[in-house]
C-alpha positions, 0 to 999 in steps of 0.5 A, a space after each residue: 855225936 857217937 854215944 859210947 857204951 861200956 860193953 866189951 865182949 871177948 872170943 878166943 880171937 875177937 874183941 869187941 869194943 866199943 866203937 868211939 869217934 876216932 874211929 870214924 876214920 876206919 870206917 871212912 877207908 870201908 865206905 870208900 873201898 868199892 867191892 864193901 860197898 858192893 856187898 854191903 849196898 848192893 848198888 852204884 853208890 859212890 865212895 862216901 865221906 865222912 859227912 855222909 857216915 857221920 849220922 849213920 854211926 850215930 843212929 846206930 850208937 843211939 840205938 843199940 850196942 855199935 862195936 869195933 871188931 878187933 883181932 890182935 889189936 888191929 880193927 877189921 869192921 864193925 858191928 851193931 846189936 840192935 833193936 828190930 827198928 823195921 815195923 814190918 817185921 815187928 808185926 810178923 812177931 807180934 810181942 817178940 823182942 827181936 834183934 839184928 846185927 848189921 856186921 861189916 868185915 872191912 878189911 878185905 885182908 881178914 875175909 873168909 877166916 871165920 871172924 865174922 862167925 865168932 863176932 855173931 857167936 859172941 852177940 846171939 850168946 849176949 843177946 839170947 842170954 843178956 838181953 832175953 831176945 826172942 828172935 834174931 832177923 836178918 833183913 835184904 842179904 844180897 844173893 850174890 853175898 855168898 859169904 855173908 849167905 853162908 855166914 847166917 847159914 852156918 849159924 842156923 839161920 833159916 831163910 824165911 822169904 826171898 825177893 827178886 830185885 834189880 839193881 844199877 851197880 855202876 850202870 851195870 843192871 843186875 838181876 840179884 835176890 833179897 833174902 831175909 834170916 831168922 833165928 829163934 831163941 829155942 832153935 839157938 838153945 837146941 843147937 847150941 846144947 845138942 847139935 845134929 849130925 853133920 852140922 859144922 
């Protein structure tokens, strides 16, 4: 069962509302889109069924704030603000409150228009100000996902490690990198309260 929270976050254009059971059909469309899967999963994963994706959303809803992203009432994607669940990341920063932000703009008509950036900005503010996060850590961004790389860099995230990987994407072997990013509370506050000249 998908567990609903009661949190709504609103930006200039984006509304983040709780993910509900009735939203699974939207997610199913995204998980059947080959290009969305390529950028999110990176390998030759076939289109998924409701039975495949339900456990994903049940887990996320029980371990964080799972949101639908809406623009003018249209559902365009989903995002989850969750406490870091990777032990090796927690070991890197012992004692810190670390969060991650898996995000998917599933409707390709809304790509490249800044909605992902606005969504992440809302959740960074909530995470640092309300949840007292010490750090956000974004693991495993594919080197060929230029939109995602630009997103994290635009928001001040630093690249902390890059691992070469070989992916089998629908029978085609590709070499790329798997890149991790991080942003601390201090870095976020400095950027909010006095961006350096030349920052976007």
